[in-house]
C-alpha positions, 0 to 999 in steps of 0.5 A, spaced: 500 500 500 502 506 498 503 511 504 504 518 505 511 521 503 514 524 510 518 530 509 519 537 512 513 541 510 513 546 505 511 553 506 505 555 504 505 562 507 511 567 506 516 564 510 519 568 516 526 567 513 528 567 506 534 562 505 538 562 498 534 556 496 528 559 497 530 565 493 533 562 487 526 558 486 522 564 487 527 568 482 527 563 476 519 564 476 520 571 477 524 571 471 520 566 467 514 571 468 518 577 466 519 574 459 515 578 454 509 574 452 508 570 446 504 565 447 505 557 446 506 556 439 510 551 434 516 552 431 513 556 425 511 561 430 505 565 432 499 564 427 495 571 427 488 572 426 485 566 430 481 570 435 477 576 432 474 581 437 467 581 435 461 580 439 458 574 442 451 576 444 453 572 451 450 576 457 456 578 462 452 582 467 452 577 472 459 576 472 460 583 472 455 584 478 458 579 482 465 582 481 462 589 483 459 586 489 465 583 491 470 589 490 465 593 494 465 589 500 473 589 501 476 594 506 481 599 502 487 595 505 484 589 502 482 592 495 489 595 494 492 587 495 486 584 492 485 588 485 490 589 480 491 592 473 490 588 467 497 589 465 500 586 472 505 581 471 502 577 477 497 574 471 503 569 470 505 568 477 500 562 478 503 556 480 500 549 481 504 547 487 503 547 494 509 551 496 508 559 497 511 562 491 509 569 488 502 568 491 498 575 490 491 577 491 487 575 497 487 569 501 480 566 501 482 563 508 483 570 510 476 573 508 470 572 513 465 568 510 461 573 507 467 576 503 469 569 501 462 567 498 462 574 494 469 572 491 466 565 489 460 568 486 464 571 481 467 564 479 460 561 479 457 566 475 463 565 470 463 557 470 458 552 468 455 548 474 459 542 473 465 547 472 464 550 478 463 544 482 469 541 479 473 547 482 470 546 489 471 538 489 479 540 487 479 545 493 476 540 498 481 534 496 486 539 498 483 539 505 483 531 504 490 531 503 491 535 509 487 531 513 491 525 511 498 528 513 495 532 519 497 538 516 490 542 515 494 548 516 498 548 510 493 544 506 486 546 506 480 548 502 481 555 503 488 556 502 487 559 495 489 566 493 483 570 489 485 577 485 480 581 480 484 585 475 481 591 471 475 595 473 469 591 471 465 597 474 467 601 468 465 596 463 472 595 460 476 589 460 477 585 466 478 578 469 480 574 475 485 569 478 484 563 483 491 560 484 493 555 489 495 548 490 492 544 484 487 549 482 489 555 477 484 558 473 485 565 469 479 568 466 479 574 462 473 578 459 473 583 453 467 586 451 462 580 452 468 575 450 471 570 455 478 567 455 478 561 461 486 560 460 491 558 462 487 553 467 491 548 471 487 543 475 489 537 478 488 532 485 492 528 489 488 524 491 483 524 486 478 520 491 477 522 498 476 515 502 475 519 509 475 526 512 470 532 511 469 530 504 469 523 503 466 520 497 469 526 493 471 524 486 475 528 481 477 527 473 474 520 472 470 522 466 477 526 463 480 519 464 475 514 462 473 518 455 481 519 453 482 512 454 476 510 450 478 514 445 485 511 444 482 504 445 477 505 439 483 506 435 485 501 430 492 499 430 495 503 425 491 509 428 494 508 435 501 508 431 500 515 429 497 517 435 503 514 440 508 519 440 513 516 445 514 510 450 515 513 456 510 519 460 514 525 460 516 528 467 510 533 467 505 537 463 509 540 457 505 547 458 504 548 465 506 553 470 511 558 467 511 556 460 507 561 457 512 561 451 513 554 450 514 551 443 510 545 442 509 542 435 503 538 433 504 531 434 499 525 433 493 523 430 489 528 426 482 528 427 481 528 420 483 520 420 478 519 425 471 515 424 465 519 425 464 515 432 471 516 434 470 524 432 464 524 437 468 521 442 473 526 441 468 532 441 466 529 448 473 529 450 474 536 448 467 538 451 469 536 458 474 541 458 471 547 454 464 546 458 467 548 464 465 555 462 458 558 462 453 555 457 454 561 453 461 562 453 462 554 452 458 554 446 462 560 443 468 556 445 466 550 442 464 553 435 471 556 435 475 549 437 471 545 432 472 550 426 479 548 426 477 540 427 481 538 421 488 541 424 487 538 431 491 532 433 490 527 438 497 525 442 498 519 446 503 516 451 502 510 456 497 504 456 490 505 457 489 499 462 495 503 466 497 510 466 498 515 461 498 522 458 494 525 452 494 531 449 489 535 444 492 540 440 489 545 435 491 552 433 486 555 438 486 550 444 491 545 447 489 540 452 494 536 456 492 530 461 497 526 465 497 521 471 503 523 475 508 520 480 507 521 488 508 528 491 504 527 497 504 520 497 510 516 496 510 512 490 515 514 485 512 512 479 506 515 476 499 512 478 492 514 477 491 517 484 495 523 482 492 527 476 494 534 472 491 537 467 492 544 463 488 547 458 491 553 454 489 557 448 495 557 443 497 562 438 498 568 443 491 568 447 492 565 453 490 571 459 486 574 453 492 577 450 490 577 443 483 580 444 486 585 449 491 587 444 485 588 439 481 592 444 487 597 445 488 598 438 481 599 436 479 603 442 485 607 445 488 608 438 481 612 436 482 616 443 489 618 442 487 620 435 481 624 438 
């Protein structure tokens, strides 16, 4: 039976003493985030014109109203820490680990129940019911591992940092970030368009067998449908889809990899049968449909418009542990079974899962939409 890994606890709050080792860990992350943003792209470089700034017709008043209510409830000191400008570099400081590295905004644990509820209402208004429930489940599982380790002060359901960016009350571009262990969600709103990437979600364990949230289960559909798609492939298709013999040590486009170069690999969707394409669409839906219904429809239409340029890549065994990737010009999804961090298994298992969703070609954090917004509106103002 795999047990817990016994080791000194990592700081989840700012440490009282910054050792040279800790300072170096922070500084390389700071340097990575300070690189000029390009976005995830292949060796051919960015492909322009993929994300036109046009109205979607999706109602965003609920999201904006929730943000206004939350900001109005903060004290001046909390507001200074909890609301930052749209161009603040801290967008790129998110990290999926439990350690304290460049955390910013307000910690949900430090807020009273009323303001915590108001913060989570912004998340709920932005996501679908299933997406919001998944985020909460992963936060609950963070408490589960804290209970198992006897470290509820270091690993719990509220040790997550929340930041609002921009000025939603003025109707301009704005957004929010939820950042902590295994839950990192970035949401940007430009007009009535929404970008929900990068989103990193993970869990260890993926099932709570005891404790306050016993019975909570995570990622079973993402795991099962990915496995179903691979097992439906013919021998030839499997050969095309399989891109390596061994699982990578981690996801390719996780934290601090905003400019990672990643080429298309695997099996093109154009070579899937109608039944396989339906399974592939279901798989994509598990990630796209984390957004609210209106924005999910817009996003899925955007993704399916590039179906001929979409690739499914696989590493591993369907009845064991595996990695898969869905990659197109407008979406990049990764899923992987991980080795233990909180548990002492040194090889990947199904009890530790990481996932990430990116918008390649320069629109993570809504950067391409924001560029177009500034060119269209601020340029006009400067001319006037």
